[in-house]
C-alpha angles and dihedrals in degrees: 000000000000087000090054094048093047091050091048089050091050093049092048092051092050089050091053092045091048095047092045093053090046090054091048090053095050093056103033100062091055089054091046095046093052104073137132142075136300121190118202129183137165146067122044085212093068098029101093091051097042089054090053090050092051094047092053092043093053090052089059094039107031095176092063119092119204120190115193130183133169124215104142136291091276093059092044095057093041091053095048095047089048093052091246095119133024096221133027122206107220130184101186138048119283116253124230091258093056092050089052089055092054106264112165116195129208116188107220104166147339137244140156144239115231133192111250142196136182119268084228092069107125091214094048094120092056091046092053094048098039101030122193133280123234088240089061093047090049089055094050097046102030115014101034100205096123115078099163135053094235089065089064102040137015103267131131094223114101091204114156121242118236107197118207125196138166121279094194128069100272142176093215090056095045090050095047089050090051089060088068096039090258143111128244090259090064095058117107125212146078107315117231126181117246137347092279093051096043089050091052094048091052092048092055097047116071091197094047128126123179141127136260143183109258093242088066095049102052134061106238093213099047097025086222126128109278113258109270100016120084130183111237107222120236115231095224101183095039097234096130098253140067106251120204091259088060097042102094103118109089095075122047091219092053091052093048089050090049091051094047088051090049094241091126115073119269108239109051085048108073149166119258119217144205106215128199129182098253125339108323113259100164109105094222093048093048092048092048090051092046089053093048091056094046124023095013091062087082090077097047100091094036091060095046105266135119118251118231118238119267090247092054093046090051091049092049090048092051092049090053098046105030 
């Protein structure tokens, strides 16, 4: 009896080892076969999420190297159309000239550009209670007649306004300008390079007004507005105060929900894109994009972005692989 049990035990162990090895062999070749490099450059707006996607993808495929750098949407599209990078991060719509040069867009998520002020602003309480009308924002950033805050909202303080904009070709700036029916070059203000640079400039200046992508405004752990940078609420119905239905800025999750429900203006809510030169044909690039449109979507909300609908994700996936 003992011999029978021993034989059965040995057979069981051999079966487990064999099947264990078989499973390893079915997984390992796919990891070993997917190897090479992907180079990604472009928009600051999409950079934090793209970094997360790259990190998680490399855990699954350790033989793949992904080099990512920011530098603005303008740099990203220039690099990809010049064959310097494989994927551009783009935070604005493509223009006809870029389409003619072979730009192929893949929508991967959504976010928004919001007006921002310094937490040191002495009339901050009034700004948060009364908000700011689109007409006043247009004057600050496009017309340039308003030089003081009391020209924009009903306050006694005659504090000057210091307007900040982007100095680099940026999707955030293009989207913000589109809100007023303009282009980035039409925006007034002190030019600052990059989202992080502009956010820092606004934080330091009590009289500042500017705009930022939401991922640079909120702390991703607490989902609260980052110390020093505050979203300036937009008075959507022009009644001189921020009503409860317009008050969705304090928490990142509330703002994301408002954008998804189209309660926040569009623009400055917008799609964010991966762009390749022509439809992607490189196996590694295709697999990475497929990952982003499927498993990678689990990180979208966590990092302060808005998830695309399942229908939209399916459409984008079909466009890439068909």
